[in-house]
C-alpha positions in Angstrom: 2.8 -10.1 17.4 4.7 -8.8 14.5 3.7 -5.1 14.9 5.3 -4.5 18.3 7.1 -1.2 18.9 8.0 -0.7 15.3 4.4 -0.8 14.0 5.5 -3.3 11.4 2.4 -5.1 10.1 2.6 -8.6 8.6 1.7 -7.1 5.2 4.5 -4.5 5.4 6.9 -7.2 6.4 5.9 -9.4 3.4 6.3 -6.5 1.1 9.7 -5.7 2.4 10.9 -9.3 2.1 9.6 -9.5 -1.5 11.2 -6.3 -2.5 14.5 -7.2 -0.9 14.5 -10.6 -2.7 13.8 -8.9 -6.0 16.6 -6.4 -5.5 19.1 -9.0 -4.5 18.2 -11.1 -7.6 19.6 -8.3 -9.9 22.9 -9.2 -11.4 24.8 -5.9 -11.6 26.9 -6.8 -14.6 23.9 -7.6 -16.8 21.3 -5.4 -18.4 18.0 -5.3 -16.5 14.7 -6.1 -18.0 12.5 -4.3 -15.5 9.2 -5.8 -16.7 10.6 -9.3 -16.5 12.1 -8.7 -13.1 8.8 -7.4 -11.8 6.8 -10.3 -13.3 9.2 -13.0 -12.0 9.0 -11.5 -8.5 5.3 -11.7 -8.4 4.4 -8.0 -9.0 1.4 -7.5 -11.2 3.3 -5.2 -13.5 6.3 -2.9 -13.7 4.3 0.0 -12.3 3.5 -2.0 -9.1 7.3 -2.7 -8.7 8.0 1.0 -9.2 5.5 1.9 -6.5 7.1 -0.6 -4.1 10.5 0.8 -4.9 9.3 4.3 -4.0 7.7 3.0 -0.8 10.9 1.2 0.3 13.0 4.3 -0.6 11.0 6.4 1.9 9.4 4.1 4.4 8.8 6.9 6.9 6.3 8.6 4.5 3.6 5.9 4.9 
């Protein structure tokens, strides 16, 4: 079971992997088109990516 002692659900794990892959795809020397980045990562829109960013920034708040 994925949850275990850390209470990590499969949905939360998938969200974390998608977010990490998105962040690692950013090239630091190039300008970032946030809407394109969010879309190419499978987020519905830039606002959903922003929500995920805030959730990953403070995971203990959930």
